[in-house]
Structure formats: C-alpha cells, structure tokens
C-alpha positions, 0 to 999 in steps of 0.5 A: 787463679785471676789476681787482678779480679779477686785482690780488685780494689772495686767496691760493688754496690758504690760504682756511682759514688765519686768523692772529690776529696782524693784519698790517702789510704786504701779501699782496703784500709777504708774497709779495715776502717768501717769495720772500725767504726761500726757499731756490731764491733764495738760491742765487743768489747761487752764479751767476755772472753774467758783463755784458761791457760795452765796456772791461771785463766787469763780473761779479756775482751773479745773485742782486744782478741780480734784486735789483737787477732788483727794484728797478727794476720795483718803480718801473715798476709803481709808476708804472703803479699812479699812471696806472690808479689816476687812469684808475679813481678809484673802482675797489676795485682794488689798483692800489698794489699793482703795484709789489710784485707787479711787483717780486717777479716779478722776484726770480724772474725768475733761478730755477731757471736752470741755472747756465750761462745759456741756452745751458746751458739749451739743453743741458739741455733736448737732454739731457732730448729728444734724449739720455739724459734723454729719459725724463725729464720737466724743467719747468726754472724752474718746478719751483724756484719750486713751494717759494717759493709754498708759503709756506715758513715763515721766522724772520719769518713771511713 
C-alpha cells in the first residue's frame, strides 16, 4: 500500500488555491471543520434517532449521534495512526492525521439519510425503482455530502 499517496494533504480541485494566510490547522482538520459548518450536517439536528435500550428508550438527534460516533472514531484512528508510525517510522505519510480522517467520515455517515432511517430509505428506493419515481434518479446520501465537500465558505474560513 502506498501510504504517502493514500494519506496526502493534496486537495483535488484546489491545486491553484493559494492563501496568503498561514493556517495552523492541517488540511485534514479543515476537512472535518467543513463538515461541521455545512448545512447538510446541521440538518441532522432535526432528525430523531431512537435507541431501544433494556428498560428504557433513549432518544436523541442524529447530529448528537454523529458527534458521538466521531469522538470514538477519532480515538480509534489515532491509535491506528500511532501503530502505523511505529511500523513505518521513516514514512512521510500523515499517519498522525488518521484520527481526523476517521472522525470526518464518522461525522458524514448519516448525512443524506432519509428521516425514517433504513426502512424509510428502502421505501424511497422502492418508489424510485418500481413506483412513480422510476423516471427520476436518486443518489441517496451522496447528494448531501457533495455540497459539504465543495468547500462552502464558512465564517471561520473552513
């Protein structure tokens, strides 16, 4: 595996972008921040998630859930990054950023999901494949992630 290529800070579509201001955050951290400030991510606060736990029902929104998942993912990614650095000490790959990469993926995992979970997703899919929506196309979650990753400007320059 070519770790240097896989863990590159190069951002496609931004090759000609030059910012005179020096950023203290890495490109990986900026990717994470772009997701946090995106409209599709913020809309997750309006989607309820229910966890049937023994003896109770735990209800919160998908935004909270995604932040919790990102926290766990970041820790796991950092552990993996440390192990890879031990295994490949001379590599120029950004192993230390695996935590940020995994956290960003965790943030985005529910973006674009329908409001009624996987059963709602199945109903929508059936509508588009067999019902009156068969003449239309749906990309599912990909449609929500695209605007977030286009680098939509935020007040903090993410």
